[in-house]
C-alpha positions in Angstrom: 45.2 -49.6 -4.3 44.9 -52.6 -6.8 41.1 -53.4 -5.8 38.1 -53.1 -7.8 35.4 -51.2 -6.8 33.4 -54.4 -6.3 35.7 -55.9 -3.9 36.5 -52.5 -1.9 34.6 -51.9 1.3 33.2 -48.7 1.8 34.9 -48.2 5.0 38.1 -48.0 2.8 36.9 -45.0 0.8 34.5 -43.1 3.0 34.8 -40.0 5.2 35.1 -41.1 8.7 34.6 -37.7 10.5 31.3 -36.5 8.8 30.1 -32.9 9.1 26.5 -32.4 9.5 24.1 -29.7 10.5 20.5 -29.5 11.9 17.1 -28.7 9.8 16.6 -25.6 12.0 19.8 -23.9 11.5 20.1 -20.6 9.6 21.0 -21.2 5.9 23.9 -18.6 5.7 25.3 -20.1 9.1 25.7 -23.6 7.9 27.2 -22.4 4.4 29.6 -20.2 6.0 30.4 -22.2 9.1 30.2 -25.7 7.8 30.4 -25.9 4.0 33.0 -23.1 3.0 35.4 -23.4 5.9 35.6 -27.2 5.5 35.3 -27.0 1.9 32.4 -29.3 1.7 29.8 -29.7 -1.2 27.2 -31.7 0.4 26.1 -31.8 4.1 23.8 -34.3 5.8 20.7 -32.6 7.6 19.9 -34.0 10.9 16.6 -33.4 13.1 17.2 -32.7 16.9 16.9 -36.7 17.4 19.9 -37.0 15.2 18.1 -38.7 12.4 19.0 -38.1 8.8 16.2 -36.1 7.2 18.0 -34.8 3.9 20.9 -33.5 2.3 22.0 -30.1 1.4 24.2 -29.2 -1.4 26.2 -26.2 -2.7 23.6 -26.2 -5.5 20.6 -26.2 -3.1 22.3 -23.1 -1.5 22.8 -21.2 -4.7 19.2 -21.9 -5.7 17.9 -20.6 -2.6 20.1 -17.6 -2.6 19.0 -16.5 -6.1 15.3 -17.1 -5.2 15.6 -14.9 -2.1 17.6 -12.3 -3.6 14.8 -11.9 -6.3 12.2 -11.8 -3.7 13.7 -9.2 -1.4 14.7 -6.9 -4.5 12.1 -4.4 -5.0 10.8 -3.7 -8.2 10.9 -0.5 -10.0 7.3 1.0 -11.0 6.4 1.2 -14.9 6.6 4.8 -15.4 5.8 4.6 -19.0 2.3 3.3 -18.2 1.9 4.5 -14.6 1.5 0.9 -13.6 3.6 -1.1 -10.9 6.0 -3.5 -12.8 4.1 -6.5 -11.1 1.2 -5.8 -12.9 1.0 -7.8 -16.1 -1.2 -8.5 -18.9 -2.1 -12.1 -17.4 -3.9 -9.9 -14.6 -6.4 -8.6 -17.5 -4.5 -5.4 -18.5 -3.3 -5.1 -22.1 -0.2 -2.7 -21.5 -0.1 -1.9 -25.4 -3.7 -0.6 -25.1 -3.8 2.6 -22.8 -7.8 2.5 -22.9 -7.9 -0.9 -21.5 -6.1 0.4 -17.9 -8.1 0.9 -15.1 -8.6 4.3 -13.8 
């Protein structure tokens, strides 16, 4: 095309058959069945009245997967000090001073 961007109507460059998903759908279902199969990087998210409520991107899904994997991975206990790995000095314990540990 020899048209400039300012002279090109959106109808000439837009996707006509838009894929979408619903806000209540499970993330893994949307990623596998919609985004991966159709090779779509962004997907409009609709409510049940078919109104646009957001956009889902592959970056959003990757961030959600990283956050969920960190939450669902059990931590190992700190066997050196006999403390759970989740207990930190910010909770009032000095890990380098065994006398400061609770009984």
